[in-house]
N, C-alpha and C positions, 0 to 999 in steps of 0.2 A: 539872500544867497540862493543862487540857482543850483539845483542838485541834478546831476545827469541821471539817465535811466538806470545805469548799472548800480549807482550808489543808492538810488531810491529803491531798487529791487532788493538790495542787501539790507536796507533799513527795514523794509516790510517783512523780510524773513526774520530779522531780529525781533520784530514785533509779534511773531507767531505764525506767519504764513509760510507755506511750503514754497520752494522755488517756482514750481509751476503756478501755484495760486498767485504769487506776487507778480509773475510775468503776465498772467491772464488779466489780473485786475488793472495793471497799468495800461494794458492794451485797450481794455474797455473804457478807461478814462480818456484815452487818446481818440478812440473812434466814436465815442458817444454811444447811441443806440445802434447796434449792428448785429447781423445774423451770426450764429455760432460758427459757421464755416469760415466767415471772414476773420473772426477773432482767432481761429486756429491758424489761418494762413499768416496773419500779421504777428502772431506771437511765436514763441518757441515750444508751445505745448503740442505734443503729438495728437493727431486726429483721434486716436483711440482713447485718449485721456481727457479731451477737452470737455466732454459732457460731465464727467465725474468732478473735474476741477471746478467747473462753473456751479454745479449743484452744491459743492462744499462752500464756495464763496457766498452763495445765496443763503445757506443755512446759518452763516455767521453775520449776515446782514450787510455784506459789502456790495452785492449786486442784486438785481431781480431779473427774472426771465419771463418771457411772455411769448405767446404764439401769434404769428402773423401768417405769411405764406410759408414760413419756416420758424424755427425757434430763434428768438432774439434775446439779447442780453443788454442791460444798461446799468450804469452805476447807480447805486441806491443813494438816498438822501445823505449828504456829506456830514451833517451834524452828528449823527450817531458814530460815524467812522472817526471823525476828528475827536469826539469826546473819548472814544476808546483809546486812540493813540495818545492823547494828552494824559489820560489816566495811567497808561503804561509808562509814559515818560516821567510822570510824577512819582510813580512807585520806584522807578529806577533811580531817580534823584534822591528819594528818601532812603533807598537801600545804600546808595553811595555815602550819604551822610552818616548812616548808622554804622556802616563798616568802618568809616574813619573814626567815629566816636569810640567804637569798641576797641579799635587799635590803640587809640590814645588813652582810653579809660577802661582798663580791664575790670570786670566786675569783682567786687570783694568776695562775693559768694563763691567764685571759682578758685580763689587762692587765699591762703591765710595772710600772705604779704604781696602787695601789688605795688609796682613802681609806675607812676604816671608822669606825664610830661608837662602838665599845666597846673599852676597854683589854683586856678578856678575849680578844678576837679577836687583838689584837697579841701578847700573851704566848703564846697557844696556837700561833700561827704561828711565833713565835721558837723555841719548844720543838721544833717539827717541823723547822725549818731546821737547828737545831743537831744534831739526830739524823742529818741527812744530810751534815754537814760532813766535808770530806776533808782540809783543810790548815790553815785558820785561822778563829778566831772572836774577834771583838772585842765586848766586852760592857760597857755602862754601866748599872748598876742600883742601886736602893735595896736595903737589907738584906732587906726582906720579899720583893721580887721575886727576889732572889738565892736565897732559900730555895726558891722555887717552881721555879727553873731548876737548882738544885743537882744533882739526880740526872742530868740530861741533860748538864750541863757535866762532871760526873765521868766519864761514859761517853765523852765526846768526848776528854778528856784521856788516858784509858786507851787510846784508839785511836791516840794519837800526834798529835792535832790540837793546834796551838799556840793556847792560850786566853789572851787578854789580858783581865783582869778589872779594870774601874774601878768601885769601889763607893763610894757616897756615903751619908753618915749625917746625921741632923738636927743642926744646931748643933754641928758638930764633935765629936759624941759617939763617940769612938773605942772606948768600951766595948762598943758595939753591933757592932763589926766581928767577922767570923769569926776564929777563932784560926788559928795557923800550920798546925796539923795539918789543919784543914778546907781551908785555902787550897791546901796542897800536894796535896790530893786532887782539886781541881777546876780548877786553872789552872796555866799555865806562869809567869805573873807577875801580880801584883795591885798596884793603886795605890789610894790613898784620896783621893777628891775631897771637900773640905770645903764643898761648896755643893750645894744641890738641883740636880738635873740631869734632863734628859729620859731616858726609857728608850730605849736604843739597842742593837740587836744586829746585827752585820754578819758574814755568813758567806761564806767562800770568795770574797770580793771581788765577789760577784754578787747577794747577797740581803741586804735590810735590813728590820728592823722598828723603827719609831720611834713614840714617843708623848710628848707634853709631860709635864713633871713634875706631881706631884699638885696643886700649887698653881695650875695653869693654869686659866683661866676655862672653856674648852671641853674636853670629853673627845672626843678623836678619835685616830686612828692612821694611820700610813702604812706600807704593805707594798710592797716593791720587789723585783722579780725581773729585774734588768737591770744590766749591768756599768757602764754610763755613769752612771746615776743613783747607783748605790752608791758610785762613786768620790767623789762629793761628800760623802756621809756618812762615808766613810773618812777624808777629810781633816778633817772636823769632829771626828771621834773623836780623831784624833791630836793636833790642836792645842788642843782644849778639854777633853778627858776623859782624856788620857794624858800627853803630854810635859811638861806644866806641873806634874805632881804626882809626889811622891816614891814610890818603890816601898815596899810594906809586906811583900812576899813575892816571891821569885824562885827558880825551880828551875834557872835558866840559869847555868852556871858561867863562870869567866873563862878556863878552859883548854880547848883543843880536845878533842873535837869540840864546836863551838858551832853551833847551828842558828838560821837566820833565815827568817822567812816574808816579810819585807819587805826588798827590796834596799837601801833607804835606810839602815836600821839597820846593815846589814852594812857599807856604805860608811863610815858614821860611825865604826865601830870599827876597820876595817882600813886606812883611808886613812893614818892616822899611821904604821902599821907599814910600809906600802909606801914612804912617804917616807923612813923611817929605814933602808931597805935590807933589810927582812925578806923572806923567801920565804914566801908564804902559799899553802898548798895548799887547794883547794876541790873540793867536789862539788856540781854544780848539777842539780837535778831540775826539769824544766819541759816546755814544749811548743815545737815549732818554729813560728816566726811564719808560715811559709809551709806551709800544709796542716794545722797543728795536731797533728801526730804527737807523742806523748810522747817525750822524749829526756833522757838523763842524760849529762853530760860531767864529766870529771875532769881536773884540771891545776893549774897555778900561775897566780896573778894576775900579769899583766904590766903592766896599766895600769887606771886608773880615770878615766872621763870624766864630768865633771859640767858640765851646761849651766846657768848661773845666775850669781849674784854671784861675783866673782873669789875671795872668801874663803870660799865655801860649804864647801869641804872642810876648813876650819879651825874649824868651829863644831859644837857638839853639837845645835843646834836642827834637828830634822828638817824644819821648814818651809823651811829654807835650801836643802834639796835638792828643791825643788818642780819643778825643770826636769827635763830628760832626764838619767838616770843610767845609765851603762853600765860593766859589768865586761868586761875583755878577759882571756880564759882561754887560756893556752898549753896545748894538748893534743898528743898524739902525732900527730894529723892536722892540726895547724896551729892558728892562733888562732881562737877562737870569741867573738863578741860576745854578751853576755847583758844583757838589759834587764829591767825590773821589770814591774809590772802594766800590761797594755795595750801592751806593747812591739810596735812595728811595723817599725822600721828595723834592729833587731838580729837575730841569728840565732835566739835563744831567748828566750822569756818565762819568767822564773824563778818557780817556785812554792815551792821550798824551796832554801835555800842553806846548805851546811854547811862551815864552816871546819874542815878536818880536821887541819891542821898549821900551825905558825908556827915558822920557823927563822931 
């Protein structure tokens, strides 16, 4: 493509040269080696400015001057100039790509809730969130998306993170499900949902990645880095992606020690034992509700307090425990009240509950 002089001048100005510098440099290129007076005549640079303009071009490596019967100028080696212009072009191209990326993919750090336009952004953030998980990951995925997250889920499981995997297949095609060996490698428990479902990943009760299922009209995603908003997605996961579907794999045994990442599942299992007079020993790992300091308590359950329907403690449905749930633990230092996610009135917010003994 041939570029005329005006366009070339404008481009050099965009690359950092002043109008006079761009005009003078093109003139030098056209004339080759020439005296300064001729360069001034052939360009639009005033005689009073030509020497300053040429000195500036020489200082940045575009030309060189030398004395003959008068002062001459000629273009410098083109390799350095071309390298500089190519470098500028590369930076502009990179800046263009970055601007487009930031427009499409707002940073989670800049907002507690971000709307993104591509599913690729959602699954990439999900992978990053899972890599940072410390206690619990809830995942609802199709088989193909599971394969993409499989290495990260495996690493989280090896770190001791509780991974709950809800996997859905098209038209109840159970043959597409991962085998038991694969599931044992990547999760604590897995369930099979026999309906198309949105992509959902919830990490440590604070971060969420969500995208509608493949059949949705619009492609978009939601990224959440906030406890309050994630709480809504947590209950969505429990009531639609988890509790209503049967387990297809579980590494959680029926005998102590039994670990729980959610206080409500613990209450569902131990409440009948307490009513029958059993002694249940527990270890609670969590944080003090005042100050947030990490704290671990050990002792025996003496009471379970559930605010909600009168028969809440008599049902297996976790939705029935939607109100306040409190464990009272008798320790050597006295009773300690333990709440679940977002506890405020109890002494401790539980992050992990382990039933260590039942007698």
